[in-house]
N, C-alpha and C positions, 0 to 999 in steps of 0.2 A: 571526421568521416561522416557527420552528417549529413543527409539526402535532400536537403533543404538550404534554403539561403536566410533563416530565419523569418521574424516578423514585422510588418510594418506597426513604429511603436504608435503611430495617432490610430491606427484600428485598433489596439489593446488600449487606447488609452477610452477611447469611443465604446469597446465592447465593455467597461465598467461600469457603465450606465445600464448596459442590460444583460449583467450575469445572473443565471437561473438559481436564485435562492431556495425557493421553493416551492414545490408542485402539489397541485391538488385536482388529481383528474379519477373524478367519481367515476367516471362508468369501465376504469380499467380493472377495478377490483379491489380488496381490503389492503388499507392502505398503512405501509409499517416502515416509519420513518429511523432512520440511521445517521450517524453523523455526517455521512457524505453522501448516502444514498437512500432515492425513496423507491420504495418497493410496495408491488400491487400483486395482488396475489389473487389469481382466479384459474380454480382447480387445481389442473396440473402443469399450469405455465405461471411463469413471475415475470414481470415486466421491472427492471430494475432501471429507474432514470438517477443517470450521475449527475448531483446537483455542482455547481461551482462553488461550493459550500467548502472549506479549509478548515481543517479540525489541527491542535495542537495540544498538547498536555490532556488530551483527552476532551477538549471545548472547542466547540466550533467559534473560530476567532472573525470569521469574515468571509470573502466570497473573491475569488480571483477569477479574472476572463478568461474563457475558453478549458477552464481546467477542466470540466467534467468530459470536455469532448477529448483532452487529451489523454484522460483515466482509462473511458472508456473503450478507446480505439487501441490505448498499448492494450490491455487485461483481453481484448480481442485477437490481438495479435499474437499473447504469448498462448490464450487458450490452443488457438490453432496450432501452431507450433510445438505445444505438448500433449496435444490428443495420443499421441502414440505411448506414450511413458504412463498417462492416467486419465480415466475418464473423466469431463466434467459437463457443467451442464449449459453452457449455450447452445443457443439452437439459432438463432440470426440479431445482428446488429440492422435495426431498419430506420434508424437516426442517427449521427453523432453522440448523441448522451444517452442514447438509450439500446438496451441489449433485452432479448426474449431469450428467459431462461427455462429450465424442466426444473420444477418444483424440489425440493430435498429439502430433509429435516437436517438443519444444522446441528452439527457438534458443538457441545458448551466447553469447547477448549479452542484456543489457537494455537497454529504449532510454528511455532518462532524456530527458524533455523540460523545460528547465528555461524560467520568463520570469522571473525576477529575481532580483537580486546580490545571494545572502544564503546561509544557512548557518551553520554552527557548526563543523563536521567538519573534522580535519585536510585531506580531499580537497573540500571544499565551495569551489563557484565564487568565494564571497566570500574565502574564506582563502585562496585561491591569487592574485586581484585585490589583497587587503590586502599580498600581500608583492611586488608589483610584477610580478607575471605577468600578460600580456597576451594569452597564448595559451592557450585552455582548450578539450580533447578536440577541437582542430583549427580553433576559431573564432576569430578575433580580436577585443578586446575593445576598444573605446574608451577613453580616458583620462577622468578628471573624472566617474565614474559615484561615486553615493552609495550606501553600504550599504542594502539593501532596496528598490533603484529597481528598475522595469520594466528589464529589456535593450532596447537599440533593437528586438530581435524576438526569439520565444520562439526557444531553440535545441537541437538535437538532441545530446547528452552520451552515446556510447553508455559502456556497462559491460561487462564479463567477468564473468562466473557464475563465482564462487570456490566451492570443495565446502562444505560446511558447516559454521562454526566457524573459517572465514578469510574475507577481504576481499576483495569484490569491488574491480577495480582499475578504474580512468577509462582509456578507449581514443578512438580517433577512427575513421572513417569511413574513410581513406587506411591505419591499422593493422590495420585489418580487411580491407581489399579485400586488401591486402600479405600478409598472413598466409593469406588464402585460407580466413577463416574461414566467409564468405559469400559468395557471389557477388554482384555489382553488380549484377544484376535481382532478386534477391532485397532485398539491402540496398534497394534506391531502391525496394522497396515498403515496405518496413520505416518507411522514412521518411515516406514519402506518407500511409500509416494513423496513423502515432503524431502528424506532425502535424494531421492532420482530426480523429483524436479530440482532442487537448489542445485546438484550437479551438472544438470543440463543446463540452466540459468546461469551458472559459475562460467560454464564453458563457452555459452551461447555470447555471455557478456564480453569474454576475454578477446572475441574474436571481431567483435566493437569498440576494440580501446578499453572497455570497462571493468571494474571489479565488482562483483554483486558482492556485499559486503555480509548485509543479512535480509531477512526476511522474510513475511509470515504468511499462513497460508490456512485460509479457512478451509474447511473439510465439511461435508452432511455426508447423508444413506439416503440412496435412492429407494423406489418401492421395494424392490428387491434385496435392500440392507446393503448394495456394496458402498464401498466409499467411493464420495464423488469431490472432485475438488470446485467452489462455489466462489462466489463473489467478486476479488481480482485474484490476481498472479503479476507478481515482479513488475510491477507499477511503482513511481516513485512517493505513493503515498503508502504503499505494504513493504516497501523492502528501501534499504540503502546501495548508493550505488557511488565508487570514486571512479575520478580517471584514472588509469593505470600509470603514466608517466608523471601525472601529477603529484600521483602517491608516492611516486618514487624520491622524486623533488622534495617533497614535504617530509618525508622519514628521513630525508639526508641532513634537511632543516632544522628537524625538530619543532615543527608545525601540522597544524591538525591537515588532513587532505580535504581536496577539495570535492564537496558533495555534489549529486547529482538529484537532490532529493530534495524534501520541504526544509531542509535545518534553516534554510536562509530565513525565512519568518519563523522559526521560532527561537533562533538565534537573537532577529531582531526584537519580537516580545521579551527574550531574558534579557537583555540588555535595558532592558524599560521597566524591570521586576516582576515581569507578568510572568507565574510558572503552574498556572491552569487554576488558582482561586479568584475569587471574585469576578467583577467586570474585565473582561479584556482590553485595553488600548485600541483604538481606532486604526485599522492600517492604513496609511495615505496610499495614495495615486500611486505614488509613485512605487513604491514596496509593492503593493498588487500588481502593478505592471513587471517589476523586475521577476518577482516570483513566477509570475505567469510565464514569461520567456524562458524562464530555466524551464519549467514544465515541458512547453514546445520543445526546448533544447533537447531534455531530454526524450521525448519520442523519436525525434531525428537520430539521435545518436544510437538509440534501443535500436530503430527498426530499419535504419539506412532511406527513410521516406521523406519527403518533405511534406509538414504540416500543411492540413489544407482548411484551415478555418469555416464554418458555417457562420457569419454574423447576423444574421436574419435574427427576431426576439427569438427566444428559444421555445417559450411556453406556447405559441402560437403554432411556431413547425412542427412539434411535439404533437398536440392535437391535430392537426393537419395529418402529419402522417401515421399515425397510427387510429385516426378513425373516430376521435374521443371529444 
């Protein structure tokens, strides 16, 4: 159902030599480095530069060609689609890797919505359930569910935001309110926004032959104290998607569903014994290209548009377009 015909493998391999690994645009404002995004804050505006860095197990493990372009443009696609559901921070997209946004005060909680009993990490909902745990982030789960099955209804499972290089921690509404991390009114608004966005994301994904399995939302407060969607939304980095037809086949066969996210890189690392501790193994060029191809496929499947890569060396291109 994607809108394009894929990408030239030779272009992907060549672009591995031109990935956007780091930035230093001194003229843009105060620099804040995240795992994947570098932000520059100047007054009430923030320039978000989406790099080609890929993060797994809360660690940056390398770069993928065109990944930043894909993520930035998927986020912009969803921000435009969901403006009627919740306000967001996007102002303009002057470059494939760059978004200019309203500066907001990020909330110290990530809002994760889960629709399915799945996951492979030590903190995933399936891992806990398989151990016999039936309380997950304050939600009571029924007995008798199978791996990868839909939950009775989507649930909000908030996590604390850890400093870069450390792991986020699961929490619950009760803990957040008890610690006064957020007020009850702000939490309720965040809960409402997350549920509405997930419902729309699920509906639209279904129209594209996909299942939105789970996702995380970053929310902030604007100058008036209103809750605003920030960072990214419904991208393959913040969300897990499955192909609907392949999901049904996988469940009948007892296999893992085919995902449209960075699980490919995470699995490759896991097969080599890497779980986020110490130095990650270097990603071979074939793995980087295949992961990039999957990101591009995600863009085309989700948006119905062909991906149009810009292979120009990214640092020089961004400097020219932003005038820095």
